[in-house]
Structures are given as C-alpha cells and as structure tokens.
C-alpha positions as CSV (number, residue, x, y, z in Angstrom):
1,X,-15.5,-2.5,18.1
2,X,-13.8,-5.0,20.5
3,X,-15.1,-7.5,22.8
4,X,-13.3,-9.2,26.0
5,X,-11.8,-12.4,25.5
6,X,-13.7,-14.0,28.3
7,X,-16.8,-13.5,26.9
8,X,-18.7,-13.6,23.3
9,X,-21.1,-11.2,22.0
10,X,-24.4,-12.5,20.8
11,X,-24.3,-14.6,17.5
12,X,-26.3,-12.0,15.6
13,X,-23.9,-9.3,16.6
14,X,-20.9,-10.9,15.7
15,X,-22.5,-12.1,12.5
16,X,-23.4,-8.2,11.6
17,X,-19.8,-7.4,12.3
18,X,-18.2,-10.4,10.2
19,X,-20.4,-9.9,7.3
20,X,-19.4,-6.4,7.0
21,X,-17.0,-6.4,3.8
22,X,-17.2,-10.1,3.3
23,X,-17.9,-11.2,-0.4
24,X,-19.1,-15.0,0.5
25,X,-19.1,-16.9,3.4
26,X,-19.7,-20.9,2.8
27,X,-21.8,-21.6,4.5
28,X,-23.4,-18.9,6.5
29,X,-25.4,-21.4,8.3
30,X,-22.6,-23.3,9.2
31,X,-20.6,-20.2,11.0
32,X,-23.9,-19.7,12.8
33,X,-23.8,-23.0,14.1
34,X,-20.1,-22.6,15.1
35,X,-20.8,-19.4,16.6
36,X,-23.4,-20.9,18.7
37,X,-21.1,-23.7,19.9
38,X,-18.6,-21.4,20.6
39,X,-20.9,-19.0,22.9
40,X,-22.2,-22.1,24.6
41,X,-18.9,-23.8,25.4
42,X,-16.9,-20.6,26.0
43,X,-14.1,-21.9,23.5
44,X,-13.2,-19.5,20.7
45,X,-13.0,-20.7,17.0
46,X,-9.7,-21.1,15.3
47,X,-9.7,-18.8,12.3
48,X,-6.9,-19.3,9.8
49,X,-5.5,-16.9,7.4
50,X,-2.5,-18.0,5.5
51,X,-0.1,-15.9,3.1
52,X,3.0,-17.1,1.0
53,X,5.7,-14.6,1.5
54,X,6.2,-14.1,-2.2
55,X,6.7,-10.3,-1.9
56,X,8.6,-8.3,0.8
57,X,6.0,-5.3,1.3
58,X,2.1,-5.5,1.6
59,X,-0.3,-2.9,0.4
60,X,-3.6,-1.7,1.5
61,X,-5.3,-4.5,-0.8
62,X,-3.6,-7.1,1.2
63,X,-4.9,-5.7,4.3
64,X,-8.8,-6.2,3.4
65,X,-8.6,-10.0,4.5
66,X,-6.2,-9.3,7.5
67,X,-8.7,-6.8,8.9
68,X,-11.3,-9.6,8.6
69,X,-9.2,-11.9,10.8
70,X,-8.8,-8.8,13.1
71,X,-12.5,-8.5,13.4
72,X,-12.7,-12.4,14.6
73,X,-9.8,-11.2,17.0
74,X,-11.9,-8.1,18.3
75,X,-15.0,-10.8,19.0
76,X,-12.7,-12.8,21.1
77,X,-11.9,-15.7,18.6
78,X,-8.1,-17.2,18.1
79,X,-6.6,-15.4,14.9
80,X,-3.7,-17.8,13.4
81,X,-1.7,-16.2,10.9
82,X,-0.1,-18.9,8.7
83,X,2.9,-18.0,6.7
84,X,3.4,-20.1,4.0
85,X,7.0,-20.9,4.1
86,X,6.6,-24.4,2.6
87,X,3.8,-23.6,-0.3
88,X,5.7,-20.2,-0.9
89,X,8.1,-22.3,-2.7
90,X,5.7,-24.0,-4.8
91,X,4.2,-20.7,-5.9
92,X,0.3,-20.4,-5.7
93,X,-0.9,-20.6,-9.3
94,X,-4.2,-18.7,-8.6
95,X,-4.8,-16.1,-11.6
96,X,-1.6,-17.3,-13.3
97,X,-1.6,-18.2,-17.4
98,X,2.0,-19.6,-16.7
99,X,3.8,-21.2,-14.0
100,X,5.2,-19.1,-11.3
101,X,8.9,-19.5,-10.8
102,X,9.4,-21.1,-7.3
103,X,11.2,-18.7,-4.9
104,X,14.4,-19.7,-3.0
105,X,14.6,-20.9,0.7
106,X,16.5,-17.3,1.3
107,X,14.0,-15.3,-0.1
108,X,11.1,-17.1,1.6
109,X,12.6,-16.8,4.9
110,X,13.7,-13.0,4.3
111,X,10.0,-12.1,3.1
112,X,8.7,-14.2,6.2
113,X,10.6,-11.8,8.5
114,X,9.0,-8.7,7.0
115,X,5.5,-10.5,6.9
116,X,5.6,-10.9,10.8
117,X,6.5,-7.1,11.4
118,X,3.8,-5.7,8.9
119,X,0.9,-7.9,10.1
120,X,1.2,-6.7,13.5
121,X,-0.1,-3.1,12.1
122,X,-3.4,-4.5,12.3
123,X,-3.4,-7.7,14.3
124,X,-2.6,-7.8,18.3
125,X,0.6,-9.6,18.6
126,X,-0.7,-10.6,22.0
127,X,-3.3,-12.5,20.8
128,X,-2.2,-13.9,17.5
129,X,-1.2,-17.3,16.5
130,X,1.8,-16.9,14.1
131,X,2.5,-20.3,12.7
132,X,4.4,-21.8,9.5
133,X,3.2,-24.7,7.2
134,X,6.8,-26.0,7.1
135,X,6.2,-27.0,10.6
136,X,4.4,-30.1,9.5
137,X,5.4,-30.6,5.9
138,X,8.8,-30.4,6.9
139,X,8.5,-33.8,8.3
140,X,5.8,-34.9,5.6
141,X,6.9,-38.5,4.2
142,X,6.5,-39.6,0.6
143,X,3.8,-41.9,2.2
144,X,2.1,-38.9,3.9
145,X,2.1,-37.4,0.4
146,X,0.9,-40.1,-1.5
147,X,-2.1,-40.5,0.9
148,X,-2.9,-36.7,0.5
149,X,-3.1,-37.0,-3.1
150,X,-5.3,-40.1,-2.9
151,X,-7.7,-38.0,-1.3
152,X,-8.5,-35.6,-4.7
153,X,-8.8,-36.3,-8.3
154,X,-7.4,-34.7,-11.3
155,X,-10.9,-34.1,-12.6
156,X,-11.6,-32.1,-9.6
157,X,-8.4,-29.9,-10.1
158,X,-9.2,-29.1,-13.5
159,X,-12.8,-27.9,-12.6
160,X,-10.4,-24.7,-11.2
161,X,-11.0,-22.0,-13.8
162,X,-7.2,-21.2,-14.6
163,X,-6.0,-24.9,-14.3
164,X,-9.0,-25.4,-17.1
165,X,-8.4,-22.4,-19.1
166,X,-4.3,-23.6,-19.5
167,X,-5.5,-26.9,-20.1
168,X,-7.9,-25.9,-23.0
169,X,-5.3,-23.8,-24.4
170,X,-2.8,-26.8,-24.1
171,X,-0.5,-24.0,-21.9
172,X,1.8,-26.4,-19.6
173,X,0.6,-26.9,-15.9
174,X,3.4,-28.3,-13.6
175,X,2.6,-31.2,-11.3
176,X,3.7,-29.0,-8.4
177,X,1.2,-26.2,-9.1
178,X,-1.6,-29.1,-9.3
179,X,-0.6,-30.2,-5.8
180,X,-0.8,-26.5,-4.3
181,X,-4.4,-26.8,-3.6
182,X,-3.7,-29.8,-1.9
183,X,-1.2,-28.7,0.5
184,X,-3.0,-25.2,1.1
185,X,-6.1,-27.5,2.1
186,X,-3.9,-29.6,4.3
187,X,-2.9,-26.6,6.2
188,X,-6.3,-26.4,7.7
189,X,-6.4,-30.0,8.6
190,X,-3.1,-29.4,10.4
191,X,-4.5,-26.7,12.1
192,X,-8.1,-28.0,13.0
193,X,-9.6,-24.9,11.4
194,X,-13.1,-23.7,12.1
195,X,-12.9,-20.8,9.7
196,X,-10.6,-20.0,6.7
197,X,-10.0,-16.8,5.5
198,X,-9.1,-15.7,1.9
199,X,-9.8,-13.1,-1.2
200,X,-12.4,-14.0,-3.6
201,X,-9.6,-15.2,-6.1
202,X,-8.8,-18.1,-3.4
203,X,-12.1,-19.6,-3.2
204,X,-11.1,-22.8,-4.7
205,X,-8.6,-23.5,-2.5
206,X,-10.5,-22.7,0.6
207,X,-13.1,-25.2,-0.7
208,X,-10.3,-27.9,-1.1
209,X,-9.6,-27.2,2.5
210,X,-13.4,-28.1,3.7
211,X,-13.5,-31.3,1.4
212,X,-10.0,-32.4,2.8
213,X,-11.1,-31.7,6.5
214,X,-13.9,-33.8,5.8
215,X,-11.5,-36.7,4.2
216,X,-9.4,-36.7,7.4
217,X,-12.3,-37.1,9.7
218,X,-12.7,-33.4,10.7
219,X,-15.8,-31.0,10.6
220,X,-15.6,-28.7,7.3
221,X,-14.2,-25.1,8.0
222,X,-16.3,-22.3,7.0
223,X,-14.8,-20.4,4.0
224,X,-15.4,-16.6,4.3
225,X,-14.0,-14.7,1.1
226,X,-13.2,-10.8,1.2
227,X,-13.3,-8.7,-2.2
228,X,-10.3,-7.8,-4.0
229,X,-9.5,-4.2,-3.4
230,X,-9.6,-1.6,-6.5
231,X,-6.5,0.8,-6.6
232,X,-6.5,4.6,-6.7
233,X,-7.7,4.5,-10.5
234,X,-11.0,2.7,-9.1
235,X,-10.9,0.1,-11.8
236,X,-8.0,-2.3,-11.4
237,X,-7.3,-4.3,-8.5
238,X,-4.8,-2.6,-6.2
239,X,-1.1,-3.8,-7.4
240,X,2.2,-2.1,-7.0
241,X,3.0,-3.1,-10.9
242,X,0.0,-1.3,-12.1
243,X,1.1,1.4,-10.1
244,X,-2.1,2.0,-8.2
245,X,-1.3,0.7,-4.6
246,X,-0.7,2.7,-1.3
247,X,2.1,0.6,0.4
248,X,1.4,0.3,4.7
249,X,5.2,1.4,4.9
250,X,4.8,4.4,2.8
251,X,5.3,8.0,4.5
252,X,2.5,9.5,6.2
253,X,2.0,12.3,4.2
254,X,2.2,10.2,0.7
255,X,-0.3,7.7,2.4
256,X,-2.7,10.7,3.3
257,X,-2.5,12.1,0.0
258,X,-3.2,9.2,-1.9
259,X,-6.4,8.4,-0.1
260,X,-7.7,12.1,-0.7
261,X,-7.3,11.5,-4.4
262,X,-9.5,8.6,-4.9
263,X,-13.4,9.3,-5.8
264,X,-16.2,10.0,-3.3
265,X,-17.7,6.8,-4.3
266,X,-14.6,4.6,-3.9
267,X,-14.2,6.3,-0.6
268,X,-17.0,4.4,0.9
269,X,-15.7,1.3,-0.5
270,X,-12.4,2.1,1.4
271,X,-14.6,2.8,4.2
272,X,-16.2,-0.5,4.3
273,X,-13.0,-2.7,3.5
274,X,-10.1,-0.7,5.2
275,X,-11.7,0.5,8.5
276,X,-13.4,-1.0,11.5
277,X,-16.5,1.6,11.0
278,X,-19.9,-0.2,11.3
279,X,-22.1,-0.4,8.4
280,X,-24.8,1.8,10.0
281,X,-22.3,4.5,10.9
282,X,-20.9,4.3,7.5
283,X,-24.7,4.6,5.7
284,X,-25.2,7.6,8.5
285,X,-22.4,9.1,7.3
286,X,-23.2,9.1,3.5
287,X,-26.4,10.8,4.4
288,X,-24.9,13.4,6.9
289,X,-21.3,14.0,6.3
290,X,-19.7,16.4,3.7
291,X,-17.8,14.0,1.2
292,X,-14.5,16.1,1.8
293,X,-14.6,15.6,5.7
294,X,-15.6,12.0,5.7
295,X,-12.6,11.5,3.2
296,X,-10.2,13.3,5.6
297,X,-11.7,11.2,8.4
298,X,-10.8,8.0,6.2
299,X,-7.3,9.1,5.6
300,X,-6.8,9.9,9.2
301,X,-8.1,6.8,10.0
302,X,-5.8,4.8,7.6
303,X,-2.5,6.7,8.6
304,X,-3.2,6.1,12.3
305,X,-3.3,2.7,11.5
306,X,-0.1,2.0,10.1
307,X,1.7,5.1,11.8
308,X,0.2,6.9,14.6
309,X,-2.6,9.6,15.5
310,X,0.3,12.2,15.7
311,X,1.7,11.3,12.3
312,X,-2.0,11.5,10.8
313,X,-2.9,14.8,12.1
314,X,0.2,16.2,10.9
315,X,-0.2,14.6,7.7
316,X,-3.6,16.1,7.5
317,X,-2.1,19.4,8.5
318,X,0.4,19.4,5.7
319,X,-1.8,18.3,3.3
320,X,-4.4,21.1,3.7
321,X,-1.3,23.6,3.4
322,X,0.0,22.2,0.5
323,X,-3.5,21.6,-1.7
324,X,-6.1,23.8,-0.2
325,X,-4.6,27.2,1.3
326,X,-1.1,27.6,0.3
327,X,-1.2,26.7,-3.5
328,X,-3.4,29.7,-4.2
329,X,-1.5,32.3,-5.8
330,X,-2.0,35.8,-5.2
331,X,-1.9,36.7,-8.6
332,X,-4.3,34.1,-9.9
333,X,-6.1,34.7,-13.4
334,X,-9.7,35.5,-13.0
335,X,-12.4,34.6,-15.9
336,X,-16.1,36.0,-16.1
337,X,-18.3,33.3,-16.8
338,X,-22.0,34.2,-18.0
339,X,-24.7,32.8,-16.2
340,X,-26.8,32.2,-19.3
341,X,-24.3,29.6,-20.2
342,X,-24.2,27.6,-17.3
343,X,-27.5,28.0,-15.5
344,X,-29.8,25.0,-15.2
345,X,-33.0,25.0,-17.5
346,X,-35.8,25.4,-15.2
347,X,-37.5,22.7,-17.2
348,X,-34.6,20.5,-17.3
349,X,-34.3,17.2,-15.2
350,X,-31.9,18.4,-12.8
351,X,-33.4,19.9,-9.8
352,X,-32.2,21.1,-6.4
353,X,-28.7,22.3,-5.4
354,X,-26.1,19.7,-4.1
355,X,-23.1,22.1,-4.0
356,X,-22.9,25.8,-2.8
357,X,-20.2,27.9,-3.8
358,X,-18.9,31.3,-2.4
359,X,-21.8,33.3,-0.5
360,X,-24.1,30.6,-1.7
361,X,-23.0,28.7,1.6
362,X,-24.9,31.3,3.6
363,X,-28.4,31.5,3.7
364,X,-28.9,33.6,0.6
365,X,-32.3,33.1,-1.1
366,X,-33.1,32.9,-4.8
367,X,-29.5,32.3,-6.0
368,X,-29.1,30.8,-9.4
369,X,-28.5,27.1,-9.9
370,X,-25.6,26.3,-12.2
371,X,-24.3,23.3,-13.8
372,X,-20.8,22.5,-12.7
373,X,-19.8,20.4,-16.0
374,X,-20.8,23.8,-18.0
375,X,-19.0,26.0,-15.3
376,X,-15.5,24.1,-15.8
377,X,-15.7,24.2,-19.6
378,X,-16.5,27.8,-19.8
379,X,-13.8,28.6,-17.3
380,X,-11.4,27.0,-20.0
381,X,-10.6,23.9,-17.4
382,X,-12.1,21.2,-20.0
383,X,-12.6,20.7,-23.6
384,X,-16.3,19.8,-23.9
385,X,-19.2,18.9,-21.1
386,X,-18.4,15.2,-21.4
387,X,-14.7,16.0,-20.4
388,X,-15.8,18.2,-17.8
389,X,-18.6,15.7,-16.4
390,X,-15.7,12.9,-16.4
391,X,-13.3,15.2,-14.5
392,X,-16.1,15.4,-11.7
393,X,-16.7,11.8,-11.6
394,X,-13.2,10.9,-11.3
395,X,-13.2,13.4,-8.1
396,X,-10.6,15.9,-9.6
397,X,-12.5,19.1,-9.2
398,X,-11.8,20.9,-6.3
399,X,-13.7,24.5,-5.5
400,X,-12.9,26.7,-2.9
401,X,-10.7,24.2,-1.2
402,X,-13.6,21.3,-1.1
403,X,-13.7,18.5,-3.3
404,X,-16.7,18.0,-5.6
405,X,-18.0,14.6,-5.5
406,X,-19.5,12.7,-8.5
407,X,-22.9,13.5,-7.7
408,X,-22.5,17.2,-7.4
409,X,-23.5,18.1,-11.0
410,X,-25.3,21.2,-9.9
411,X,-24.7,24.1,-7.4
412,X,-26.1,27.4,-5.8
413,X,-23.8,30.3,-7.0
414,X,-24.5,33.9,-6.2
415,X,-23.9,36.6,-9.0
416,X,-20.7,38.3,-8.4
417,X,-19.2,35.2,-6.4
418,X,-15.5,34.8,-6.9
419,X,-14.5,31.1,-6.5
420,X,-11.2,29.3,-7.0
421,X,-11.7,26.3,-9.3
422,X,-9.2,23.4,-9.5
423,X,-9.1,20.6,-12.0
424,X,-6.4,18.3,-11.5
425,X,-3.3,20.5,-11.4
426,X,-4.9,23.5,-13.0
427,X,-6.3,26.5,-11.3
428,X,-8.2,29.6,-11.9
429,X,-10.6,32.2,-10.4
430,X,-14.1,32.3,-11.9
431,X,-16.7,35.0,-11.5
432,X,-20.3,34.5,-12.1
433,X,-21.9,37.4,-14.1
434,X,-25.0,38.1,-15.7
435,X,-25.0,40.7,-18.7
436,X,-28.8,40.1,-19.0
437,X,-29.3,42.4,-15.8
438,X,-26.7,44.9,-17.1
439,X,-28.6,45.1,-20.2
C-alpha cells in the first residue's frame, strides 16, 4: 500500500495502516493531531527509528519495527533511520541483568556498514534519511552533558524495570548505563522527531525522549511500539542465540523452509508483523484460504522481500519437490487402521469435519468422520492421544502433502482410503478399514 509523496491519505486511512501490527501508541490522539496538521500543511512527519549496530546481522524479529517505519514511508512521511554509532559504544541496558560490555569503535563502524545494506531490503533508499548520532554527540561538550543530565532525576531512571530490579538485588549499575536513556532521548531532540518507533522493550527509552523534547521546548513525539516477534518455536522471542531465528541473509530455500515449519496459528502473527497485507485481507484469508496455501503465500512474500520474486518462486518449487512429492518412497509401509478405534462418537462434542482425506476431498457423501489424533496414534506415529494432539498443534502433521492445522482434529475419510501421513520426519501409508462391515 503506497501513496504518492505529494499527497496524504485521509487521517483515518493512515491510522488504520499504522495501527496494524502496533502494540501501543502513546498517545493515539497526539498521532491523529500530528497527521491532521501534516495533511493540512502538506509537511510530512519526521519519523525516527534508532538501532545500535551491536550485531552484524539482522533477523526477521528486527524487521518488525523496520516495516512499521516503511509504513510511515509508504504514507509519504520522512523515514529517519538512525544508526547509534555513539550509543552503541555505551550499550543499551534494556533487559540486561548485568552491564553490557561496550563495543570498540572499530566494531561499531563495521556493523554500521552492514546495517545500512540490510535495512534497504525493506526501506526505500531514495526516500530514507540515514543519520548517525555521533554527528551531534561527537561535538557535545562536558557542559552539554551536564545540562542534559540536569533534565532527569535518578529516581525517574530507577523507575525503569531492569534498573529497579538490579538495584533491589544489589547488582551493579554503571553510570554510563544510567546515561543511555538520556542519550537516546536526546536523539529525538536533535532530530526534532514527530514520532519515534521501537519494540515494546524500548517503551521507557521512547518516553524519556518525549519528556526531554518538552524540556528543550519542543512538542513531544508520539511513541509507537511494536510487538516482540516469537521465533520458530512460537514461544520465545526470535533470537539467534536460541536457535529459533530466520536471518534476512539466509539462502531462499532455507528461509522458505523455516517459514513453512511454523504453526498455523503463528503464521497469522507473521502475516501481521512481517508483511504489508492489510488487516481486512488477513481476516479474509483466515476465513477462506487453506492454511497450507496461506503459509506458502507468506513464505513467498518474505523470501521475495529479502531476495527476489524469482528466488522465492524457485524456493517454493524446490521445497515442494523435497517435502511434498519426491520424499514419498514407492515401498512405504502401509498399515490398516480400524474405523471403530478412531471414529468420532456421534454423541461426542466434536461435530463437522475440518479436513478431508483422500477421496473425501470429492463430494462423496456419508463418509465417516474420524479423529486425527487417534488416527496418528493407531498408525504408530504417536505414543498417545495427547502426544498426537501435541504434534497436531505444533504443525508437525502432514497428510497427502497438506499441512494439518492445529484446529484440524477431525476429518472426512472414505473407507478404503490410503493416505500418506507424515509426522515430523516419520512417514507411513494409512488405510482406513471397517471390519464390522466385513463381519
């Protein structure tokens, strides 16, 4: 969704786009006022996102807030990507239980160069202002720092959760760490930012920027935070150290495959936070699209963003060959599963079918409705019904080349149907039989 630089969409349309994938806007009424003024004057908002170049490579979790900066850019506003080459030498204490070792000047400069190349995978290089906070802090005098520190109190800084916790636990807090929120906040003063973006973990720092702008006689910026993206496990935040990350420089097939491994539930969160698809369109896909196809479309979009449409198409084709067709051996074992062991009790709580297997995909009537957790267990692919249910919820189950979503616990299955069932790396052919009829 892109708008010409010379014009602005209606304020309501802009807010709808900007609120997608946002965790909190402080305050939304202020953002509305700024957008109304911008539209009336034709002057774009100055929207700031700062990142300290503390690591050379970004993963998809880092791109959530970058994409929100792109959304402002799409709407015609000025996107300012600030590289914290000065603050990076201090080290952001956010979420730290101990002092972060400062990086050397050489490490900072090397990482900064890689950041510039990586952010333009999302941002338009022709419309992005790239700045460095050493530009103003490099000329800061001791008098300037004293005046800055006079704008805030120690008690205000200790309200920050991680500082407060370390203080209560009598863990050391270095003076340069206390200085960090003030330095980041002053960036907004130097840039005269209208809006500052950050993850939810940056909320304190963004609010300091609001207060410092008032202290320096400026109108306070709007603080807009974005959620922290969960990794491939769907539980912990995406992190390379946890092994659940998708790096933006990973090869197309590897990136595509990792996206296809996430659960169906997590897929919609990735749609919200990692794409430009509108909320209404996402809701429509939830109602109408098959989860497998929706996930393929998601993988295609993300690989296209960081590589190319051609690379995404080839990755999809290669993934399909590897995981949906070519890996089914001709001599795969076939086991019979008795309908009486897996059919849904007519008086039970499960009603209707959410998945169709084999010939059940056609308009065959009066097909039995079976429980997939019991099917998996009786096929020998799970140790218990609970184990099978857990595998279904995690997205590890694939039947006839289609991923089974966590909501798909029942299915239509014609007597005599043979289906290829995969649970993780284990695969088997399953045939449905009804010996009651035989007798």
